[in-house]
Wavefront OBJ file of the C-alpha trace (Angstrom):
o trace
v -0.325 -0.135 -0.270
v 2.581 2.203 0.853
v 4.526 1.761 -2.748
v 0.730 2.160 -3.932
v 0.859 5.865 -2.456
v 3.947 7.068 -3.100
v 3.653 6.092 -6.945
v 0.469 7.950 -6.721
v 2.234 11.494 -4.886
v 4.904 11.218 -7.487
v 4.356 13.366 -10.713
v 5.506 12.307 -14.261
v 6.105 13.685 -17.100
v 6.505 12.080 -20.369
v 8.675 13.670 -22.672
v 7.408 11.334 -24.961
v 3.734 12.677 -25.100
v 5.854 15.696 -27.163
v 8.156 12.828 -28.565
v 7.016 11.501 -32.159
v 8.454 9.505 -34.561
v 12.349 9.615 -35.931
v 12.814 9.495 -39.460
v 16.565 8.209 -41.323
v 19.506 6.978 -40.532
v 23.168 8.518 -39.831
v 24.827 10.162 -42.493
v 28.402 11.422 -43.457
v 29.155 14.458 -41.910
v 30.740 15.307 -45.223
v 28.501 16.455 -47.728
v 27.939 18.560 -50.984
v 27.503 22.171 -50.285
v 24.147 24.361 -51.451
v 25.192 27.607 -52.659
v 23.476 30.575 -50.872
v 20.774 32.517 -52.742
v 22.077 35.370 -54.580
v 20.960 39.345 -53.249
v 17.750 40.027 -55.050
v 18.488 44.071 -55.501
v 20.565 46.345 -53.542
v 19.682 49.665 -52.715
v 21.355 52.330 -55.047
v 23.800 55.450 -52.968
v 22.445 58.781 -52.908
v 23.959 61.246 -55.776
v 23.347 64.669 -57.769
v 22.670 62.656 -60.937
v 22.573 58.477 -60.918
v 23.885 56.387 -63.416
v 21.973 53.264 -64.513
v 20.920 51.278 -62.207
v 20.291 47.470 -62.686
v 17.652 47.418 -60.214
v 15.704 50.540 -60.966
v 11.978 51.088 -60.399
v 10.594 51.728 -64.106
v 9.270 55.736 -64.724
v 10.261 56.672 -61.115
v 12.446 59.087 -59.452
v 13.342 60.768 -56.243
v 14.329 64.311 -55.830
v 14.699 66.417 -52.881
v 15.209 70.232 -53.962
v 17.353 72.950 -51.521
v 15.858 74.789 -48.638
v 13.358 77.550 -50.014
v 12.609 76.617 -53.132
v 8.719 76.865 -53.193
v 6.167 74.273 -54.232
v 5.402 75.829 -57.503
v 8.507 76.207 -58.469
v 8.947 72.357 -57.814
v 6.061 71.424 -59.895
v 7.379 73.750 -62.673
v 10.452 72.080 -62.781
v 9.211 68.770 -62.633
v 6.562 69.684 -65.368
v 9.287 70.676 -67.377
v 11.234 67.449 -66.995
v 8.065 65.512 -67.888
v 7.774 64.311 -64.059
v 4.403 64.720 -61.924
v 4.873 64.006 -58.548
v 3.026 61.363 -56.889
v 3.946 60.690 -53.689
v 6.119 62.948 -50.783
v 8.132 61.636 -47.937
v 7.959 64.731 -45.665
v 10.260 64.151 -42.844
v 12.924 64.224 -45.259
v 11.796 66.214 -47.836
v 11.884 63.510 -50.624
v 9.220 63.955 -53.467
v 8.247 60.692 -55.507
v 7.544 61.117 -59.035
v 6.352 59.310 -62.177
v 8.057 59.969 -65.434
v 7.704 58.275 -68.750
v 8.846 55.197 -69.106
v 11.975 55.011 -71.200
v 12.472 59.051 -69.594
v 14.023 58.699 -66.980
v 17.929 59.297 -68.259
v 16.886 62.345 -70.034
v 14.730 63.475 -66.888
v 17.142 62.911 -64.152
v 19.461 64.933 -66.370
v 17.240 67.733 -66.806
v 16.500 68.111 -63.506
v 20.135 67.393 -61.985
v 21.105 70.500 -63.850
v 19.098 72.818 -61.662
v 20.697 73.818 -59.071
v 17.986 74.214 -57.299
v 17.941 71.037 -57.283
v 20.099 69.022 -54.263
v 19.471 65.511 -55.527
v 17.436 63.733 -58.329
v 17.373 59.588 -58.651
v 15.756 56.687 -59.653
v 13.899 54.629 -57.322
v 15.391 51.000 -56.512
v 13.959 47.275 -55.701
v 14.586 45.719 -52.531
v 13.210 42.288 -51.649
v 13.988 39.477 -48.819
v 16.902 37.251 -50.170
v 15.386 34.266 -48.415
v 18.558 32.779 -46.965
v 19.271 29.100 -48.539
v 22.271 27.289 -45.819
v 24.055 24.446 -46.872
v 23.828 22.283 -45.063
v 23.211 18.354 -45.887
v 19.500 17.876 -44.618
v 18.158 21.737 -45.731
v 16.567 20.510 -49.190
v 14.343 18.334 -46.946
v 13.401 21.222 -43.994
v 9.945 22.326 -45.165
v 9.104 23.267 -41.521
v 11.859 26.627 -41.582
v 10.261 27.603 -45.383
v 6.673 27.315 -43.859
v 7.390 30.028 -40.966
v 9.520 31.621 -42.839
v 12.222 31.738 -41.023
v 14.512 31.268 -44.223
v 13.617 35.186 -44.956
v 14.175 36.003 -40.883
v 17.591 34.517 -41.354
v 18.280 37.753 -43.603
v 17.024 39.808 -40.424
v 19.075 38.221 -37.672
v 20.494 34.127 -37.724
v 21.209 34.736 -34.053
v 23.082 35.917 -31.359
v 25.436 34.082 -29.166
v 24.363 36.151 -26.109
v 20.643 34.668 -26.391
v 20.721 31.934 -23.850
v 17.644 29.183 -25.182
v 17.745 26.337 -22.212
v 16.900 22.587 -23.435
v 15.085 21.443 -20.232
v 14.702 17.825 -21.246
v 16.991 14.542 -20.933
v 20.315 16.570 -21.890
v 22.106 16.907 -24.775
v 24.970 14.517 -26.118
v 27.682 16.960 -25.500
v 30.045 15.238 -28.700
v 27.108 16.219 -31.088
v 29.050 17.452 -33.910
v 26.438 19.624 -35.435
v 26.545 21.293 -31.282
v 29.981 21.902 -31.503
v 30.455 26.339 -30.078
v 27.187 26.226 -29.312
v 26.737 24.376 -25.379
v 27.112 26.681 -22.394
v 27.318 25.478 -19.193
v 24.799 23.564 -18.396
v 23.096 21.282 -15.201
v 22.030 18.302 -13.909
v 18.911 18.456 -12.187
v 18.910 14.285 -10.846
v 22.131 14.384 -10.046
v 23.097 18.144 -8.580
v 26.545 17.865 -10.990
v 26.945 20.167 -14.019
v 27.174 17.261 -16.396
v 24.345 17.470 -18.564
v 24.863 14.458 -20.652
v 21.554 12.892 -22.276
v 21.657 9.436 -21.464
v 18.133 9.255 -23.576
v 18.112 10.684 -27.119
v 15.005 13.247 -26.344
v 17.132 16.234 -25.196
v 20.085 15.776 -28.134
v 16.538 16.192 -31.015
v 15.070 18.823 -29.491
v 18.503 21.014 -29.522
v 19.484 20.074 -32.134
v 15.864 21.670 -33.920
v 15.891 25.177 -31.323
v 19.471 25.809 -32.237
v 22.055 23.486 -34.009
v 24.830 25.320 -36.146
v 24.058 25.983 -39.324
v 25.082 26.746 -43.040
v 28.112 24.598 -42.151
v 27.751 21.734 -45.194
v 26.786 18.954 -42.586
v 23.593 17.693 -40.348
v 20.531 20.578 -40.449
v 19.756 24.274 -40.274
v 18.311 25.114 -36.946
v 15.960 27.954 -36.477
v 18.392 30.192 -34.260
v 21.896 29.644 -35.817
v 23.918 31.774 -33.614
v 21.703 31.087 -30.346
v 23.874 29.169 -27.446
v 22.012 26.356 -25.944
v 21.814 25.336 -21.936
v 21.373 22.125 -21.503
v 19.339 21.155 -17.753
v 18.604 17.773 -17.829
v 15.537 17.219 -15.454
v 14.397 13.923 -17.316
v 15.744 10.436 -16.925
v 16.895 7.650 -18.824
v 13.839 6.318 -19.224
v 12.797 9.769 -20.333
v 10.296 10.933 -17.679
v 10.937 12.927 -14.203
v 9.247 14.843 -11.572
v 7.260 18.203 -11.715
v 9.628 19.466 -8.299
v 12.571 18.510 -11.157
v 11.420 21.029 -14.485
v 10.845 23.610 -11.318
v 14.404 23.559 -10.150
v 15.333 23.409 -13.772
v 13.499 26.312 -14.590
v 14.713 28.044 -11.111
v 18.836 27.500 -12.117
v 18.296 27.953 -16.404
v 16.989 31.832 -15.234
v 19.859 32.605 -12.210
v 22.340 31.499 -14.895
v 21.430 33.344 -18.162
v 18.793 31.474 -20.041
v 16.519 34.216 -21.738
v 14.107 31.842 -23.101
v 13.467 28.218 -21.772
v 12.330 24.890 -23.967
v 10.697 22.415 -22.232
v 9.444 19.175 -24.735
v 7.803 17.862 -21.753
v 4.772 17.753 -20.467
v 1.922 16.601 -17.556
v -1.469 15.879 -17.116
v -1.899 17.818 -13.848
v 0.216 21.014 -12.627
v 1.749 21.882 -9.234
v 2.086 24.606 -7.319
v 5.791 24.407 -6.895
v 6.396 24.460 -11.020
v 3.880 27.586 -11.776
v 5.736 29.440 -8.916
v 9.118 28.795 -10.525
v 7.150 29.569 -13.974
v 6.215 32.981 -12.494
v 10.268 33.220 -10.773
v 11.347 32.831 -14.192
v 8.636 34.944 -16.307
v 9.332 38.318 -13.866
v 13.080 38.024 -14.443
v 12.327 38.529 -18.526
v 12.608 34.647 -19.429
v 10.180 33.579 -22.496
v 8.973 30.132 -21.564
v 7.937 27.579 -23.799
v 6.238 24.191 -24.017
v 4.987 21.047 -25.071
v 1.106 20.962 -25.593
v 1.160 17.140 -25.732
v 0.591 14.410 -28.294
v -2.628 13.209 -26.401
v -5.090 14.451 -29.397
v -7.626 16.005 -27.159
v -8.149 19.502 -26.082
v -7.802 18.648 -21.842
v -4.408 21.029 -20.413
v -1.493 19.816 -19.761
v 1.206 21.656 -17.626
v 3.318 23.207 -18.169
v 2.313 24.952 -21.544
v -1.548 25.752 -20.090
v 0.335 28.510 -17.230
v -0.996 32.208 -18.164
v 2.995 32.302 -18.321
v 4.137 29.936 -20.759
v 3.580 29.975 -24.905
v 1.843 26.372 -25.454
v 3.082 24.342 -28.181
v 0.971 22.563 -30.818
v 1.957 20.739 -33.856
v 0.760 21.400 -37.351
v 1.380 19.890 -40.859
v 3.219 21.398 -44.431
v -1.096 22.412 -45.061
v -1.054 24.133 -41.420
v -3.861 21.927 -40.290
v -2.687 20.249 -36.555
v -1.809 16.617 -36.325
v -3.802 14.179 -35.522
v -1.480 13.345 -32.466
v -1.602 17.504 -31.099
v -3.154 18.639 -27.992
v -5.388 21.129 -28.818
v -7.336 23.967 -27.415
v -7.694 27.642 -26.312
v -5.522 27.230 -23.224
v -2.444 26.223 -26.521
v -1.212 29.449 -27.412
v 0.961 28.960 -30.854
v 1.464 25.995 -32.802
v 4.526 24.954 -35.571
v 5.615 22.130 -37.507
v 5.303 19.226 -35.748
v 8.192 17.414 -37.365
v 11.621 18.972 -37.862
v 14.976 17.698 -39.203
v 17.683 17.865 -36.169
v 20.634 16.469 -34.118
v 21.146 13.022 -32.668
v 23.141 10.993 -30.776
v 26.133 9.633 -31.551
v 26.301 11.317 -35.258
v 22.783 11.072 -36.052
v 20.812 13.250 -38.390
v 16.822 12.715 -39.219
v 13.204 13.827 -38.659
v 11.687 13.981 -35.123
v 7.820 14.485 -34.832
v 5.350 15.237 -32.186
v 4.497 18.626 -30.021
v 8.328 18.301 -28.727
v 9.925 18.975 -31.869
v 7.197 21.740 -32.520
v 8.216 23.251 -28.809
v 12.157 24.287 -29.485
v 10.784 25.383 -33.130
v 8.997 28.339 -31.325
v 11.806 28.711 -28.922
v 14.432 29.333 -31.621
v 12.072 31.612 -33.120
v 11.624 33.587 -29.744
v 15.862 33.285 -29.273
v 15.804 35.167 -33.356
v 13.113 38.063 -31.661
v 15.890 38.372 -29.019
v 18.312 38.334 -31.139
v 17.023 41.112 -33.288
v 15.599 43.551 -30.446
v 18.265 42.498 -27.413
v 16.121 45.618 -25.886
v 12.935 44.505 -26.046
v 10.840 43.415 -22.195
v 9.671 39.696 -22.787
v 5.475 41.003 -22.639
v 6.571 42.572 -26.338
v 8.424 39.878 -28.076
v 5.535 37.140 -26.606
v 3.287 39.852 -27.736
v 5.112 39.778 -31.373
v 5.448 36.513 -32.053
v 2.014 36.026 -30.577
v -0.051 38.465 -33.163
v 1.699 38.161 -36.455
v 1.327 34.129 -36.133
v -1.317 32.587 -38.943
v -4.790 31.844 -36.688
v -5.895 28.446 -36.380
v -9.485 27.911 -34.803
v -8.704 25.708 -31.968
v -6.008 27.709 -30.394
v -5.716 30.980 -28.617
v -3.550 32.734 -31.816
v -1.647 30.268 -34.346
v 0.762 29.035 -36.323
v 4.097 30.924 -35.621
v 5.465 33.168 -38.659
v 9.178 33.862 -37.862
v 9.741 36.292 -40.799
v 6.392 38.222 -39.150
v 7.444 38.562 -35.798
v 10.374 40.198 -36.320
v 8.571 42.757 -38.168
v 5.922 43.087 -36.189
v 9.235 44.235 -32.923
v 9.759 47.496 -35.903
v 12.844 48.080 -35.099
v 16.853 46.438 -36.274
v 18.758 44.902 -33.468
v 20.337 47.146 -30.539
v 17.086 49.590 -30.414
v 14.102 49.666 -27.721
v 10.998 48.751 -30.290
v 7.778 50.091 -29.606
v 5.491 47.905 -32.245
v 2.610 49.654 -33.338
v 0.027 46.412 -32.931
v -0.794 44.426 -35.412
v -4.663 42.903 -36.199
v -4.567 39.479 -34.020
v -6.853 36.486 -34.303
v -9.799 36.935 -31.408
v -7.755 34.771 -28.890
v -10.112 32.795 -26.674
v -10.934 32.695 -23.157
v -7.165 31.567 -21.670
v -7.801 29.686 -17.970
v -5.591 29.744 -15.131
v -4.770 26.018 -14.017
v -5.323 25.422 -10.899
v -2.885 23.653 -9.239
v -3.652 20.531 -7.666
v -2.411 17.866 -5.329
v -3.716 14.942 -6.698
v -1.175 14.148 -9.036
v -2.130 11.561 -12.416
v 0.392 9.888 -14.579
v 1.214 10.678 -17.577
v 0.744 7.655 -20.780
v 3.822 5.609 -20.480
v 6.426 6.694 -23.125
v 6.310 5.596 -26.506
v 8.837 6.661 -29.588
v 5.265 7.191 -32.124
v 2.550 8.941 -31.003
v -0.473 7.004 -30.605
v -3.019 7.411 -32.354
v -6.093 9.606 -31.206
v -9.150 11.286 -32.270
v -8.852 13.918 -34.877
v -9.640 17.546 -33.114
v -13.147 18.331 -32.695
v -14.521 21.158 -35.120
v -14.583 24.424 -33.837
v -18.433 25.032 -32.553
v -20.563 27.561 -35.064
v -20.871 31.126 -33.674
v -24.287 31.532 -32.212
v -26.949 33.785 -33.180
v -26.293 36.043 -29.754
v -25.267 39.776 -31.700
v -22.676 39.519 -28.660
v -19.613 37.391 -27.309
v -17.590 37.814 -24.419
v -13.954 37.063 -24.212
v -12.078 37.125 -20.924
v -8.515 37.299 -20.506
v -6.477 36.419 -17.120
v -2.405 37.637 -16.347
v -0.463 40.338 -13.815
v 1.609 43.200 -13.477
v 4.747 42.540 -12.057
v 7.424 45.788 -10.923
v 9.453 44.479 -13.683
v 6.543 43.537 -16.238
v 3.964 46.617 -15.707
v 1.766 46.057 -18.031
v -0.301 42.822 -20.366
v -1.973 43.567 -23.326
v -4.336 41.915 -24.899
v -5.968 42.172 -28.677
v -9.693 41.323 -29.972
v -11.290 41.687 -32.937
v -15.210 43.346 -32.672
v -17.383 44.342 -34.839
v -19.118 48.282 -34.146
v -21.165 49.061 -31.161
v -20.867 49.182 -27.182
v -18.479 47.277 -26.005
v -18.505 46.684 -21.739
v -14.877 45.772 -20.048
v -14.912 44.138 -16.327
v -11.166 44.323 -14.505
v -11.342 42.158 -11.265
v -7.988 42.161 -9.467
v -6.148 41.097 -6.339
v -4.393 44.037 -5.048
v -3.870 47.431 -4.857
v -3.192 50.250 -5.227
v -5.934 50.147 -8.702
v -5.059 48.760 -11.701
v -5.986 51.255 -15.701
v -7.505 49.449 -18.315
v -6.537 51.097 -21.625
v -8.112 50.474 -25.381
v -6.322 51.386 -28.143
v -7.763 51.676 -31.719
v -6.190 49.850 -34.697
v -4.458 53.744 -35.545
v -2.764 53.245 -31.652
v -5.263 56.181 -30.965
v -6.414 55.878 -26.579
v -10.336 55.010 -26.880
v -11.052 54.718 -23.214
v -9.147 54.626 -20.239
v -10.508 53.562 -16.825
v -8.196 54.117 -13.198
v -10.339 52.391 -10.009
v -10.952 49.898 -7.391
v -11.844 46.035 -8.360
v -13.944 45.077 -9.936
v -13.797 48.493 -12.401
v -15.849 48.703 -15.075
v -15.592 50.430 -18.308
v -18.187 50.905 -21.299
v -17.189 52.763 -24.411
v -18.218 52.700 -28.068
v -15.993 50.989 -30.894
v -16.303 50.849 -34.914
v -14.896 47.351 -36.190
v -11.802 46.445 -37.034
v -9.234 44.958 -34.127
v -8.325 46.197 -30.845
v -5.752 46.850 -27.802
v -6.504 46.316 -24.309
v -3.958 47.077 -21.978
v -3.511 46.302 -18.198
v -1.172 48.326 -16.143
v -0.097 49.154 -12.596
v 2.641 50.395 -10.590
v 2.474 47.361 -8.210
v 2.505 42.886 -8.152
v -1.128 41.813 -8.690
v -2.480 39.128 -10.438
v -6.196 40.276 -12.762
v -8.893 38.884 -14.806
v -10.633 40.857 -17.816
v -14.286 40.441 -19.322
v -15.280 41.845 -22.534
v -18.361 41.966 -23.953
v -18.655 43.084 -26.846
v -20.509 43.506 -30.893
v -19.884 39.942 -33.106
v -17.533 41.190 -35.465
l 1 2 3 4 5 6 7 8 9 10 11 12 13 14 15 16 17 18 19 20 21 22 23 24 25 26 27 28 29 30 31 32 33 34 35 36 37 38 39 40 41 42 43 44 45 46 47 48 49 50 51 52 53 54 55 56 57 58 59 60 61 62 63 64 65 66 67 68 69 70 71 72 73 74 75 76 77 78 79 80 81 82 83 84 85 86 87 88 89 90 91 92 93 94 95 96 97 98 99 100 101 102 103 104 105 106 107 108 109 110 111 112 113 114 115 116 117 118 119 120 121 122 123 124 125 126 127 128 129 130 131 132 133 134 135 136 137 138 139 140 141 142 143 144 145 146 147 148 149 150 151 152 153 154 155 156 157 158 159 160 161 162 163 164 165 166 167 168 169 170 171 172 173 174 175 176 177 178 179 180 181 182 183 184 185 186 187 188 189 190 191 192 193 194 195 196 197 198 199 200 201 202 203 204 205 206 207 208 209 210 211 212 213 214 215 216 217 218 219 220 221 222 223 224 225 226 227 228 229 230 231 232 233 234 235 236 237 238 239 240 241 242 243 244 245 246 247 248 249 250 251 252 253 254 255 256 257 258 259 260 261 262 263 264 265 266 267 268 269 270 271 272 273 274 275 276 277 278 279 280 281 282 283 284 285 286 287 288 289 290 291 292 293 294 295 296 297 298 299 300 301 302 303 304 305 306 307 308 309 310 311 312 313 314 315 316 317 318 319 320 321 322 323 324 325 326 327 328 329 330 331 332 333 334 335 336 337 338 339 340 341 342 343 344 345 346 347 348 349 350 351 352 353 354 355 356 357 358 359 360 361 362 363 364 365 366 367 368 369 370 371 372 373 374 375 376 377 378 379 380 381 382 383 384 385 386 387 388 389 390 391 392 393 394 395 396 397 398 399 400 401 402 403 404 405 406 407 408 409 410 411 412 413 414 415 416 417 418 419 420 421 422 423 424 425 426 427 428 429 430 431 432 433 434 435 436 437 438 439 440 441 442 443 444 445 446 447 448 449 450 451 452 453 454 455 456 457 458 459 460 461 462 463 464 465 466 467 468 469 470 471 472 473 474 475 476 477 478 479 480 481 482 483 484 485 486 487 488 489 490 491 492 493 494 495 496 497 498 499 500 501 502 503 504 505 506 507 508 509 510 511 512 513 514 515 516 517 518 519 520 521 522 523 524 525 526 527 528 529 530 531 532 533 534 535 536 537 538 539 540 541 542 543 544 545 546 547 548 549 550 551 552 553 554 555 556
């Protein structure tokens, strides 16, 4: 009987819930190189008069007049050269001109000869170049193309200062495609600094997130330049305890991880893990976890916690795999099959929500590399808001390139992105910790066959709908933003929270204008009228407080 109670008291986490099938055998380390794609186009250097531009836009010129030149004088000069104004970049005093195709050269010469013209030039084309790595398995890696990660690589390929912690079975420290990518790790189970992988699962997850790339061997990962921190929390059988996961989260946070990737899940949450998640998130860490391979909508943990980006698995057609867990508690999805690294020099395909999770972690790593000064909530909002909508999830399938564009600034700056229209998030429950742990399904290398996710119910005949959001503000992250799409009419919002001083609710329109704001004691109510479209609701405060926001609004 004692053994029975000991068994149910142990919270078992099954890495194979998010595991999946593995395809392909070991391949030689040397392989034919695939040459990188050429740059599509580049901009010219401005000059008083331009020579031929190979990537010039037909029939379009750009001109700036010297200070003091009146508008009617500019129009006279343009008319004389056969040009007409079609636009203007007022901040830099550049006028966009249209000329008959074929007359660009003569128009440039005529305008450049006038002393009142500061410069005139041909407009030029630019385009995404879609970096093509030369790794052996790259031609088979559809997942990075589907998520437009290859386009994101034109903006950043990752920074070694961004550390992605892999909480798993450890990592094969001798794997050729992980050399130079690993920082000091930890073995929670033994309390040592040796996080070697005695299962294989952790090495698969690590390779998806950050294997060395464009090196003519192995695979191309999502974040080429990011560092990897192996933290062993699962044993050789692929199982572990919630307490080990909590310890791993805290260790990774305290040792510099910016992203924590957890390709593991359990059917029961604990206050201990939830506290560790909140500890990490409040210190600027983005946490990513597998939704699991149950094929149903039952929440799993830690993916279901509010502060975690839970990840489902999608196929090449953007449909959820039948084995993937789903539901409004799952925020994102990513390709459920990715080519990766394995123990003893193995490379091949890795499938399951365990494979989707480090894909998202790698994209988060790219985002932190691109905008290192951006706060955690800004990174999360950019990835969520730019995802491709999937009806069974809070947001959708990740888009790496769109995520970086949503940040709105190059690396080294502190961006303030303009909110982009996003899918209407379904209510995301705050998981209630349970004192009665439930054992997860046993480990298996292939996801068990499960039912196809149930279709999303059709909307009711009601003309209004209600969405609820929950979260917390802290001393470090003083605001949380949520986005919804509404029809035209009156919206009613109620903000309930746990502590004083009062929280503030501010509503922004799609153009960034403030539509309404309210500060008051809990529960605080706000009613306002809005046109149809996307709204951003921001809850802010000056002290740590958890809250629930409920909004009733016209059906879009």
